[in-house]
C-alpha positions as CSV (number, residue, x, y, z in Angstrom):
1,M,28.9,7.7,28.0
2,T,28.5,11.0,25.8
3,Q,24.9,11.5,24.8
4,R,24.6,11.2,20.9
5,T,22.6,13.6,18.8
6,V,20.5,12.0,16.2
7,A,18.8,14.0,13.4
8,V,15.5,12.7,11.9
9,L,14.4,14.1,8.6
10,G,10.7,13.8,8.0
11,G,7.6,14.1,10.1
12,G,5.4,11.3,8.8
13,S,5.0,7.8,10.4
14,A,8.6,6.6,10.0
15,G,10.0,9.8,11.2
16,F,8.0,10.1,14.3
17,T,8.6,6.4,15.1
18,A,12.4,7.0,14.7
19,A,12.3,10.2,16.7
20,R,10.5,8.6,19.7
21,T,12.8,5.4,19.5
22,A,15.9,7.3,19.5
23,A,14.7,9.5,22.4
24,K,13.9,6.4,24.4
25,Q,17.3,5.1,23.9
26,G,18.7,8.2,25.3
27,A,19.6,10.2,22.4
28,R,19.2,13.9,22.0
29,V,16.9,14.1,19.0
30,L,16.4,16.8,16.3
31,F,13.2,16.1,14.7
32,F,13.0,18.0,11.4
33,M,9.4,17.9,10.4
34,G,9.4,20.1,7.4
35,D,7.4,23.1,6.2
36,N,4.2,21.1,6.3
37,A,4.7,19.8,9.9
38,D,3.0,16.6,10.5
39,A,1.2,16.9,7.2
40,A,4.0,14.7,6.0
41,S,2.4,11.7,7.5
42,L,0.9,10.1,4.4
43,C,-1.0,7.5,6.2
44,V,-3.1,9.8,8.4
45,N,-3.5,12.7,6.0
46,R,-3.5,11.3,2.4
47,G,-3.3,7.6,2.5
48,C,-4.4,4.6,4.5
49,M,-7.0,6.2,6.9
50,P,-8.8,8.7,4.7
51,S,-9.1,6.6,1.8
52,K,-10.6,3.7,3.8
53,A,-12.9,6.2,5.5
54,M,-14.2,7.2,2.0
55,F,-14.7,3.5,0.8
56,Q,-16.7,2.4,3.8
57,P,-20.1,4.3,3.1
58,I,-19.7,3.7,-0.7
59,D,-19.2,-0.1,-0.1
60,V,-22.1,-0.2,2.4
61,M,-24.4,1.2,0.0
62,H,-23.3,-1.1,-2.7
63,H,-23.7,-4.4,-0.8
64,A,-27.0,-3.3,0.5
65,R,-28.2,-2.8,-3.0
66,K,-26.7,-6.1,-4.3
67,Q,-29.3,-8.7,-3.6
68,R,-32.0,-6.2,-5.0
69,W,-34.3,-6.8,-1.9
70,L,-33.8,-3.2,-0.7
71,R,-34.2,0.1,-2.4
72,V,-31.0,1.9,-1.0
73,E,-30.4,5.6,-2.2
74,P,-28.6,8.5,-0.6
75,V,-30.7,11.1,0.9
76,Q,-29.2,13.7,-1.0
77,P,-27.6,11.9,-4.3
78,D,-26.1,15.1,-5.7
79,A,-24.4,15.8,-2.5
80,Y,-23.4,12.4,-1.4
81,L,-19.8,12.6,-2.4
82,G,-19.4,15.8,-0.9
83,Q,-20.9,14.4,2.5
84,I,-18.5,11.3,2.3
85,V,-15.5,13.8,2.0
86,A,-16.8,16.1,4.8
87,W,-17.3,13.0,7.1
88,K,-13.9,11.7,6.2
89,D,-12.4,15.1,6.9
90,R,-14.0,15.1,10.3
91,E,-12.7,11.6,11.2
92,I,-9.1,12.2,10.0
93,A,-9.1,15.5,11.9
94,R,-9.4,13.4,15.0
95,F,-6.5,11.3,14.0
96,R,-4.4,14.2,13.2
97,A,-5.3,15.9,16.5
98,Y,-4.1,12.8,18.4
99,R,-1.0,12.8,16.4
100,Q,-0.2,16.6,17.0
101,R,-0.7,16.0,20.8
102,A,1.6,13.1,20.9
103,I,4.4,15.2,19.0
104,H,3.7,18.2,21.5
105,N,4.0,15.9,24.5
106,H,7.5,14.7,23.3
107,A,9.0,18.1,22.8
108,S,11.7,18.9,25.3
109,N,15.2,20.1,25.5
110,D,16.3,16.6,24.4
111,F,13.6,16.2,21.6
112,Q,13.6,19.4,19.6
113,V,10.8,19.7,17.1
114,I,12.0,21.8,14.1
115,R,9.1,22.7,11.8
116,S,11.2,23.4,8.6
117,D,13.0,21.6,6.0
118,A,16.7,20.6,6.4
119,R,19.2,19.9,3.9
120,F,22.7,18.4,4.1
121,V,25.8,20.7,4.3
122,D,28.2,17.7,4.9
123,P,28.0,14.2,6.3
124,H,27.6,15.5,9.9
125,T,25.9,18.9,9.4
126,L,22.2,20.0,8.4
127,E,21.0,23.5,7.7
128,S,17.5,24.6,8.2
129,A,15.8,28.0,8.2
130,G,19.2,29.6,8.2
131,E,20.5,27.6,11.1
132,R,23.1,24.9,11.2
133,D,23.1,21.6,13.5
134,T,25.6,19.0,13.7
135,F,24.7,15.3,14.5
136,D,26.3,12.1,15.2
137,A,23.7,10.0,13.3
138,A,20.7,10.7,11.1
139,V,17.6,8.9,10.0
140,I,16.1,10.0,6.6
141,A,12.3,9.4,6.5
142,T,10.9,12.1,4.2
143,G,8.3,9.8,2.5
144,S,7.2,9.9,-1.1
145,G,5.1,11.8,-3.5
146,P,3.0,10.9,-6.7
147,A,5.0,9.7,-9.7
148,F,4.0,10.8,-13.2
149,P,5.0,8.7,-16.2
150,P,6.7,10.4,-19.2
151,V,3.7,10.8,-21.4
152,D,3.6,13.7,-23.9
153,G,1.4,16.5,-22.7
154,L,1.0,15.2,-19.1
155,A,3.4,17.8,-17.6
156,E,1.4,20.7,-19.3
157,L,-1.8,19.5,-17.9
158,R,-0.6,18.6,-14.5
159,E,-2.6,21.0,-12.4
160,H,-5.8,19.8,-14.0
161,I,-5.1,15.9,-13.5
162,W,-5.9,14.1,-10.3
163,S,-3.5,12.0,-8.2
164,S,-4.6,10.2,-5.0
165,D,-4.7,13.7,-3.3
166,E,-7.4,14.9,-5.5
167,F,-9.5,11.7,-5.2
168,L,-9.7,12.4,-1.5
169,S,-10.7,16.0,-1.7
170,N,-13.0,15.9,-4.7
171,T,-16.8,16.6,-3.9
172,R,-18.2,16.4,-7.5
173,L,-18.6,13.2,-9.4
174,P,-17.6,13.5,-13.0
175,E,-19.6,11.9,-15.7
176,S,-16.6,9.8,-16.8
177,L,-13.1,9.1,-15.6
178,T,-9.9,7.8,-17.2
179,V,-7.5,6.2,-14.7
180,I,-3.8,5.7,-15.9
181,G,-2.5,3.0,-13.6
182,A,-4.0,-0.3,-12.2
183,G,-2.0,-0.7,-9.1
184,A,-3.5,-0.5,-5.6
185,I,-4.5,3.2,-5.6
186,G,-6.1,3.0,-9.1
187,L,-8.0,-0.2,-8.3
188,E,-9.3,1.2,-4.9
189,F,-10.6,4.5,-6.3
190,A,-11.7,3.5,-9.7
191,L,-14.1,0.9,-8.2
192,R,-15.8,3.4,-5.7
193,Y,-16.2,6.0,-8.4
194,A,-17.9,3.4,-10.8
195,R,-20.1,2.4,-7.8
196,L,-21.2,6.1,-7.5
197,G,-22.2,6.0,-11.1
198,C,-19.1,7.4,-12.9
199,A,-18.1,5.7,-16.3
200,V,-14.7,4.5,-15.4
201,T,-11.8,3.5,-17.9
202,M,-8.7,1.9,-16.5
203,I,-5.3,1.9,-18.6
204,A,-3.0,-0.9,-17.5
205,R,0.5,-1.2,-19.3
206,S,0.4,-4.9,-18.4
207,R,-2.4,-6.1,-16.2
208,P,-3.9,-5.2,-12.7
209,L,-1.8,-6.5,-9.8
210,S,1.1,-7.0,-12.2
211,T,3.6,-7.6,-9.3
212,W,1.7,-10.8,-8.3
213,P,0.8,-14.2,-10.1
214,A,-1.2,-13.4,-13.3
215,A,-4.2,-15.3,-12.1
216,F,-5.2,-12.6,-9.5
217,G,-4.7,-9.7,-12.0
218,D,-6.9,-11.6,-14.5
219,R,-9.6,-12.4,-12.2
220,I,-9.8,-8.9,-10.7
221,A,-10.0,-7.6,-14.2
222,E,-13.0,-9.8,-14.8
223,I,-14.6,-8.7,-11.6
224,Y,-14.1,-5.0,-12.3
225,E,-15.5,-5.4,-15.9
226,H,-18.6,-7.0,-14.3
227,E,-19.0,-3.9,-12.3
228,G,-19.0,-1.8,-15.4
229,I,-15.4,-0.7,-15.5
230,R,-13.7,-0.7,-18.9
231,M,-10.4,-2.4,-18.3
232,M,-7.7,-1.8,-21.0
233,R,-4.9,-4.3,-20.4
234,G,-1.6,-4.3,-22.0
235,T,-2.1,-0.6,-23.2
236,T,0.4,2.2,-23.0
237,P,-0.6,5.9,-23.0
238,Q,1.3,7.7,-25.8
239,S,0.1,11.3,-25.4
240,V,-2.6,13.5,-23.5
241,Y,-4.4,16.6,-24.4
242,R,-7.7,18.5,-23.8
243,D,-10.0,19.0,-26.7
244,G,-12.1,22.1,-27.3
245,E,-14.8,20.9,-25.0
246,G,-12.5,20.3,-22.2
247,M,-12.5,16.5,-22.5
248,F,-9.2,14.8,-21.6
249,I,-8.1,12.6,-24.6
250,V,-5.5,9.9,-23.9
251,N,-4.1,8.4,-27.1
252,V,-3.2,4.9,-26.2
253,E,-1.4,2.0,-27.9
254,G,-2.8,-1.4,-27.2
255,P,-3.4,-5.0,-28.5
256,T,-5.7,-3.6,-31.3
257,G,-3.6,-0.6,-32.2
258,F,-3.9,3.1,-31.6
259,E,-7.1,4.5,-29.9
260,P,-8.1,7.8,-28.4
261,V,-9.8,7.5,-24.9
262,A,-11.9,10.4,-23.9
263,A,-13.1,11.4,-20.4
264,H,-14.4,14.3,-18.4
265,Q,-11.6,13.8,-15.9
266,L,-8.2,12.2,-16.0
267,A,-6.3,10.5,-13.0
268,V,-2.6,9.4,-13.0
269,V,-1.9,6.9,-10.2
270,A,1.1,5.2,-11.7
271,G,3.0,4.9,-8.4
272,R,5.0,7.0,-5.9
273,R,8.4,8.4,-5.8
274,P,10.8,8.9,-2.9
275,M,11.1,12.6,-1.7
276,L,14.8,13.4,-2.0
277,D,15.1,16.4,-4.0
278,S,15.4,19.2,-1.4
279,L,17.9,17.3,0.9
280,D,21.3,18.0,-1.2
281,I,21.9,14.3,-0.3
282,G,25.1,14.3,-2.3
283,N,26.6,16.7,0.4
284,A,26.4,13.5,2.7
285,G,28.3,11.4,0.2
286,I,25.1,9.5,-0.8
287,E,24.2,8.4,-4.4
288,P,20.5,7.5,-4.5
289,T,19.3,4.8,-7.0
290,R,16.4,5.2,-9.3
291,R,14.1,3.7,-6.8
292,G,15.3,5.6,-3.6
293,L,17.9,5.1,-0.9
294,E,19.7,1.8,-0.9
295,V,19.9,0.4,2.7
296,G,21.0,-2.9,4.2
297,E,18.9,-4.9,6.6
298,D,20.3,-2.8,9.5
299,M,18.8,0.2,7.6
300,R,22.1,1.9,7.1
301,V,22.5,3.8,3.9
302,T,24.9,1.9,1.7
303,G,28.4,3.7,1.6
304,T,27.7,5.3,5.2
305,D,28.0,4.1,8.7
306,H,26.1,6.8,10.5
307,I,23.2,7.6,8.2
308,F,20.0,5.5,8.1
309,A,16.7,5.6,6.2
310,A,13.2,4.1,6.7
311,G,9.8,4.2,5.0
312,D,8.8,5.2,1.6
313,V,12.1,7.1,0.9
314,I,13.8,3.7,0.6
315,G,11.5,2.8,-2.4
316,R,10.9,-0.7,-1.4
317,R,7.4,-1.7,-0.3
318,M,5.6,1.7,0.5
319,V,3.3,0.4,3.4
320,V,3.0,2.1,6.8
321,H,3.5,-0.8,8.9
322,Q,6.7,-1.7,7.4
323,A,7.9,2.0,7.7
324,H,7.4,1.7,11.5
325,I,9.4,-1.5,11.8
326,E,12.3,0.0,9.6
327,A,12.3,3.3,11.5
328,G,12.6,1.5,14.9
329,V,15.5,-0.5,13.6
330,A,17.1,2.4,12.0
331,A,16.8,4.6,15.2
332,E,18.2,1.8,17.5
333,N,21.2,1.4,15.4
334,A,21.6,5.1,15.1
335,V,21.9,5.5,18.8
336,T,23.7,2.4,19.8
337,E,25.9,2.2,16.9
338,G,24.5,-1.4,16.6
339,S,23.6,-3.6,13.7
340,R,20.2,-5.0,14.4
341,E,18.6,-6.4,11.3
342,W,15.1,-7.0,10.1
343,H,14.6,-9.8,7.8
344,Q,11.5,-9.8,5.7
345,R,9.8,-13.2,4.8
346,S,6.1,-12.9,4.4
347,R,6.0,-9.4,3.1
348,I,2.3,-8.9,3.5
349,M,0.6,-6.8,1.0
350,V,-3.0,-5.7,0.7
351,V,-5.1,-4.0,-1.8
352,Y,-8.3,-2.7,-0.7
353,S,-10.2,-3.7,-3.7
354,D,-13.6,-5.4,-3.4
355,P,-13.2,-8.3,-3.0
356,E,-9.8,-7.3,-1.2
357,F,-6.6,-8.8,-2.4
358,G,-3.8,-9.9,0.1
359,Y,-0.5,-11.6,-0.6
360,A,2.3,-13.0,1.5
361,G,5.6,-14.7,0.8
362,M,7.3,-15.5,-2.5
363,T,5.5,-15.4,-5.9
364,P,5.7,-18.6,-8.0
365,D,8.4,-17.0,-10.1
366,E,10.6,-16.2,-7.0
367,A,10.1,-19.6,-5.6
368,E,11.2,-21.4,-8.6
369,A,14.1,-19.0,-9.1
370,A,15.2,-19.9,-5.6
371,G,15.1,-23.7,-6.5
372,H,11.9,-24.8,-5.2
373,K,9.6,-27.4,-6.6
374,L,6.1,-26.2,-6.1
375,V,2.9,-27.8,-5.1
376,V,-0.1,-25.3,-5.3
377,G,-3.5,-25.5,-3.7
378,R,-6.6,-23.4,-4.8
379,K,-10.2,-22.8,-3.7
380,E,-12.9,-20.6,-5.1
381,S,-14.6,-18.3,-2.8
382,R,-18.0,-19.3,-3.9
383,L,-17.5,-22.9,-2.3
384,V,-16.8,-21.4,1.1
385,G,-20.1,-21.0,2.9
386,K,-19.6,-17.7,4.8
387,L,-17.9,-16.1,1.6
388,H,-20.7,-17.2,-0.5
389,L,-23.2,-15.6,2.0
390,A,-21.2,-12.5,1.9
391,G,-21.9,-12.2,-1.9
392,D,-18.3,-13.3,-2.9
393,D,-18.8,-15.7,-5.6
394,H,-15.9,-14.5,-7.8
395,G,-12.8,-14.6,-5.7
396,F,-10.3,-17.4,-5.0
397,G,-7.3,-18.1,-3.0
398,E,-3.9,-20.0,-3.7
399,I,-1.3,-21.3,-1.3
400,M,2.1,-22.7,-2.5
401,A,4.5,-25.1,-0.7
402,D,7.8,-26.8,-1.3
403,A,7.0,-30.1,-2.8
404,D,9.9,-31.8,-0.8
405,T,10.0,-30.0,2.5
406,H,6.3,-29.1,2.6
407,Q,7.2,-25.7,3.8
408,L,4.8,-23.0,3.1
409,L,6.3,-20.4,0.6
410,G,3.6,-18.1,-0.6
411,A,-0.1,-17.4,-0.4
412,G,-2.6,-15.1,-2.2
413,L,-6.2,-14.4,-1.4
414,L,-8.8,-12.6,-3.6
415,C,-11.8,-12.6,-1.4
416,D,-14.0,-10.7,1.2
417,H,-11.8,-9.7,4.1
418,A,-8.7,-10.8,2.6
419,S,-6.8,-8.1,4.5
420,D,-7.6,-9.9,7.7
421,L,-7.4,-13.5,6.5
422,I,-4.0,-13.3,4.9
423,H,-2.3,-12.8,8.2
424,L,-2.6,-16.6,9.2
425,P,-0.8,-17.9,6.1
426,A,1.8,-14.9,6.5
427,Y,2.4,-16.1,10.1
428,L,2.8,-19.7,9.0
429,I,5.4,-18.4,6.2
430,D,7.2,-16.1,8.7
431,Q,7.6,-19.1,11.3
432,E,8.8,-21.5,8.3
433,H,6.0,-23.8,9.1
434,T,4.8,-26.6,6.8
435,V,1.4,-27.4,5.3
436,Y,0.8,-29.9,8.1
437,N,1.3,-27.2,10.8
438,G,-1.4,-25.2,9.2
439,V,-3.8,-28.2,8.7
440,N,-3.7,-29.0,12.4
441,A,-5.0,-25.7,13.4
442,E,-8.7,-25.4,14.5
443,Y,-11.1,-23.5,12.1
444,Y,-14.5,-22.5,13.3
445,H,-17.3,-23.1,11.1
446,P,-18.9,-21.1,9.5
447,T,-16.0,-18.4,8.9
448,R,-14.4,-16.8,6.0
449,I,-11.0,-18.2,7.3
450,E,-12.0,-21.6,6.1
451,I,-10.9,-20.7,2.7
452,V,-7.3,-20.9,4.1
453,A,-8.2,-24.4,5.9
454,E,-9.6,-25.8,2.8
455,I,-6.7,-24.9,0.5
456,L,-4.2,-26.4,3.1
457,D,-6.5,-29.4,3.4
458,G,-6.1,-29.9,-0.3
459,L,-2.3,-29.4,-0.2
460,C,-2.1,-31.9,2.6
461,R,-4.0,-34.5,0.4
462,D,-1.7,-33.8,-2.6
463,L,1.2,-34.4,-0.5
464,G,0.0,-37.7,0.9
465,G,-1.3,-36.6,4.2
466,K,-4.8,-36.9,5.6
467,P,-6.3,-33.7,6.9
468,P,-8.9,-33.8,9.7
469,K,-12.6,-34.0,9.0
470,R,-14.2,-30.6,8.9
471,A,-17.8,-29.2,8.8
472,D,-19.0,-28.0,5.5
473,E,-22.2,-27.0,3.9
474,N,-23.0,-30.8,2.9
475,T,-22.2,-32.3,6.4
476,G,-23.3,-29.5,8.7
């Protein structure tokens, strides 16, 4: 069998996984990493890991202060944010070095690392740094970049406005901050800046967590307002400018009419867009959608039989664990000319707010649209002993099931450690288990996972079943 040549465009998480997988399958790999080399890896450099590194010391200080039994202050208050960023940079440098070594170790005659951008000349030819290469199949994994809404004045001020990148590199706390966008990135950074003492205003076109059931967005807005953040819901920015004193003024239209919102710094975190501009993708016969590249469950780009895509460039859920799965499927099919598919069911999503938010499966609207009759169970986190002791008295969880089949359909947790706890409901949903399968599991006491157990127990009773007796704070 003739060795196939597979071109991989993009040096991030999806790209590296696709390149490694194709190589293991026996392909000759052309790995185009781009001008920034492995800096294209959003998770390692500008996403998952650096942001969580920054949040850790801020949250530790906040929770240590919370009961007011201890006097907790940074040793050098004015330098605290700079110290956090420096520590984050050192930790991320270790991750990056490990990644660079892994790429270096793969380089060979059959795994060519090309550190320049590539563009399509035709459906089977790429051009990079003046050189042309032909390929049998390609995997596009060029990632995403910050998206900016069409607000008057925003483009002119772009170099002075923060995105998630500037949040990660900034070392001086502004007196006040306006954040346009109340998705994951906005919620995560706004809270930490407020905890450091910055006066924060968040502008949300609808509500926080707008993709998921309204109860979660409404509750997290209440929690953030309790933390001192001004949450402007149902508000649309109309124009932006800087006044004579350098303040950013955002003119917004909301439920009470027009209002100017002033702050020393403005951040726009209104989502991300697929990075396709430099690929000349039309030369490959591909017409991208507004969201990104359209692919099937086998990760083939619609309208082609030999070009695949994975990760943020697709414009689905821009999360790194999904990018790895998509890239593995894409690369395997690219090498074997196969049709392996990956079907999503639980679609886990996590927001690293505090308390954290995790969701898996269908939303109620999606379930009802699919014809399900729903039964929903709910539990407040303050009623779960371990969550209450952790200071989580404001969160809650919901799980829904089909009223006839009792199959679990969706679950949401807004509580301490939700990023870990959501995996059990997600597994039950992925395996198409029922409420009774979840109820029959063993849950240690006291643990945070008991919020899931108690919701499932309630659903079991609502459906006419009898859950097992469990320990609680009243029975021991």
